[in-house]
VEXLOMI-994583 format. One record per residue (C-alpha): z negated, y, x negated. Coordinates in steps of 0.2 Angstrom, whole numbers, plus 5000, padded with zeros to 4 digits. Last residue first. Example, Ala and Ser with C-alpha at 12.3 -4.5 7.8 and 13.67 -1.06 7.14 Angstrom:
2
496449954932
496149784938
end
This chain:
367
538740855739
537740955748
537340855760
535640945764
534640765763
533440735776
533840555779
533940505762
532240595758
531640485771
532140345765
531440365749
532440425734
532340315719
532340405701
533140315685
531840305672
531440445659
531040565670
530940745671
529940845684
530141035687
529041175694
530041325699
529441505700
530641625700
531041795696
531841825681
531742005675
532542155667
534042145683
535242305685
536242285670
536742125670
537342135687
538942075685
538641925671
536941865685
538041885698
539341765690
538041645687
537441635704
539141625712
539341485700
537941375707
536441345695
536641175686
537140985688
538340845682
537740685684
537240585670
535340565675
535140595690
534840765699
533440785713
533040955724
531640995733
531641145742
530041205745
530241385746
532141425745
532741535732
533341715737
534941765727
534341945721
534441905702
533741725704
532441745717
530641695721
529741535728
529041355723
530641275722
530341105717
531541045703
531640875700
532740805685
533240615680
533340595661
534240525646
536040605652
535540765654
537140815664
537141005659
537841165666
537041295656
535241375663
535541555670
535441725659
536941685647
537041815634
538341925634
537242085630
535742045621
534342085635
533841895642
532841945656
530741965656
529841815664
529341725681
529041555680
529941385677
528341265673
528941105666
528140905671
528840765659
528640595665
529340435654
527340395647
526340545655
526740735650
526040905654
526441085653
528341105644
529141275646
530041245629
530641085638
531841175650
532841245635
532841435632
534041555637
534641665622
534641825615
533041915620
531941745619
530441695630
528841575630
528041585647
525941575645
525441495660
523841585666
524741625685
525241455686
523541395690
522541275683
521241125691
520241045683
519440825686
518740735671
518940635656
518340725640
516240665641
514740705652
514140685669
512740745680
511740725699
513340605704
513040565723
514840575728
515040395734
513940445752
512940305754
513140145765
514640105755
516240035762
517739985751
519540005757
521039925748
522640025751
524539975745
525039815754
524539725738
524839725720
526739755719
526439895733
525539995720
523840055722
522740175733
520940145735
520240205750
518340245749
517340235767
515740295770
514540175780
513440225794
513440405798
512040505795
512740635782
512340565767
511940725753
513140775743
512940785722
513340935717
513740925696
514841075692
516941065693
518041095679
519441265680
520541265665
520841415657
520141345639
521741235640
522941365635
524841305641
526341395633
525541425619
523541375619
523741255603
524841315591
526641395594
527441285581
527141145593
525341075598
525540895607
525940895624
524340885635
524140745644
524340635660
523840455658
524440295664
525740255680
525840425682
525640495700
526240665704
525940765718
526840905727
525440955739
525641085756
524041145762
523641175781
522141285781
520341275773
520841105766
519340985762
520140825751
519040695748
518740625729
518440465718
519240465700
520040285700
521440375685
520940565684
521340705695
522240845688
522540985701
523941125696
523441255707
524841405713
523941415730
522241385728
520941235724
519041225723
518441085714
516641035720
515740915708
516240775695
516140655710
517340735718
517340855733
519140935734
519041115739
520241215751
521641325748
523541335756
525441325749
526441255734
524741185726
525541045713
524840895711
524340775695
523440605699
523140485684
523740295686
523440145697
521840185704
522240325716
520540325725
520140415739
518840445750
518740465771
518640575785
519940675775
519540875781
521140935792
522841005790
523640915775
525440925770
525640805755
527140755747
527340625736
528040585719
527840405711
527740385692
528340265677
528940105687
530140215698
529840325713
530440475725
529740555741
528240455746
527440535760
525540595760
524140485768
523540505788
521840495793
521540675798
523340665807
524640785810
525040835792
524240685784
525540595792
527040665781
528240765790
529740835781
530740975787
529641095776
530141005761
531941055763
533040905755
534240905741
535040755733
536140735718
537040575717
537140415709
537040315725
538840315729
540140425732
540140605726
541340735730
541540855713
541341055709
539941025698
540941035681
541441205687
543341235678
544141275662
542841215652
541841225636
540941085630
539341085622
538740935613
537040885607
536040775599
534140765602
532840885611
533740945625
532940795636
533240655622
535140675622
536540805627
538140835635
538041035639
539241105650
539741295649
541041345660
542341475652
542941635657
542541765643
540841625638
539841775626
538441655626
537541495628
537841465611
538641595600
540441635592
541141565608
542241405608
543941375609
544641215599
543241115589
541741175581
540741045571
538741045569
537941005551
535940975551
536440785556
535940675570
536740495569
end
């Protein structure tokens, strides 16, 4: 049971996640860094293992994956991971959709890794650009018109994405909802075609995966709207990063939006911790209640380049964390860097994620 008393046994540093003196900092925690916790100080790197069986980390470069919408205007995103609470897709659309689409099983939250363009929605046009989060409510009708190849990481929840309840920092930190971009109504005239296809995207459980509706008019014909259920974009440049000078803060501090069993976080450039001895990299952990996906948008980790578009999946209960060479470099060059230059999108899920066949076929095989 949880207690305000935390025991300390054997050789431990005085400060949490600091002054390790050669030990390896390994956290065994519950509830995604908010429940009971034990920090275990080891002699050896806990991620130095060989894995046999399905519960192993998977790393794949999204640039090596080939969703059909990258080469075919009539194509669709590629499934990367799935569980009962969410589906994670990769899209790399290069041409305007010749159809319209509705995701009817839940809300859709997408991150724009590359590209720009506009979404034509029934609420009005919604421009998007690199670094945007794009939120589309369940069953909203829309059509993507890219200016150039657009790479999206897409997360479909089985219920609603919501802004997390306000904590001690108030309702505007780290995510200030007043900075979202909301479409203005702009009905689109018919263009002379005989019919307009709206594809309903739904779970394989309820059928073949898509159902098509055909209209004799453009379905984006709304003259106006009112209410609190609408699409929007939000750029990570407007996200308020919460920092500490004396400790590397846990991922939950950077929570952006959440749905049942799904939590989305932004790890963005920030001042580096400045108190001598503080570990600036995330500690080793085996987040036992959540699977974790990290999508590397760009940047470096104390001078070590982070491969743009790398997708890294760590199953719950399996050790993971920054490589030991990155930790050693951060300590050795403590005085040379005063910022952490990274942009990483993280997805934590309460249920285990199942990697798709395409992901497993392109695993970099690091474990």
